N, C-alpha and C positions, 0 to 999 in steps of 0.2 A: 362321253357329254356331247350332248347334242348342239347343234347351233343354237337352238332357243334358249338352252342352260347358258351358254358363255355370255349370249346378252342378255339374261338377267342379272348374272354376277356382275358384268358389266354396269348396269345400270345402278345395283347397289352399292358397287364401289366408288361411283361419281356421285351419288347422293350422300355417300358419308357414312355408309351402313356396314364397312367394313371390320369383321370380328375374327377370331383365330380360330373358327370352324371353316371360315371363306377361306383363310390361309391355307389352313390344311390338306382343305380341296384341290386349292390349285397346286400346291405340292405334290399332292398324289397322281394329278392329273399331268403335271410337267414330268414326271419321272416316267410314266404311260405312254407318250408322247414320247420320251427320248427314247426308250426302250422299240417304241415302233420304226422309228425313223433310224435307227440301228439297222435293225432286221431289214428294212428295206435297202439299206445304201449295200448291207452286204458286206463285199472287199474293197470297197470306195472307202470306207469305214479309218481314220487311221489309226485306229488302236487295235483294227483286227487281227488275229493271229497271225496271217497271211502277210502282215506287212512289218511283221518284227522285224530286226537288226538280224541281217547274215554274217558271221563270223569268216573270214578266210583261215581255213586250213594254215595258211603260213603268211605271217604278215609280210606286207610291202616292204619295199627298201626306203630308206628315211631318205627324205628330199634335200638333205642337205648333202648326202653324198653323190646323190646324183645333178646337183650342180657346182659343184666343186671343182676346181679349174684341171684342165688335162695335164698342164705342166707340173703341178704339186704334185698330183698323181705319182708322175713318172721318176720323180726325185726320191721319193720313199725307197 
C-alpha cells in the first residue's frame, strides 16, 4: 500500500465512506505490517523462539529454607 493509497483511505473514512471492504483491506494491511515488523525486529521480538523460557536441570532451593534462622537449624 503506497502513501497515496493510505491518504485516500484516510480521506474516505473521514468523509464517512467507511464500509466492510475498507475494513477488510485495513485488517489485511495490518497483518502484513505486523509480519514485516516481526521480521525486522528479529530476536528483539518478545515471542521469538530464542527468548523462550529456559528451564533449569535442577530447581533452585526454596527461599524459605535459605531465610530460616540458623538457631532453628541447629536444634533439629
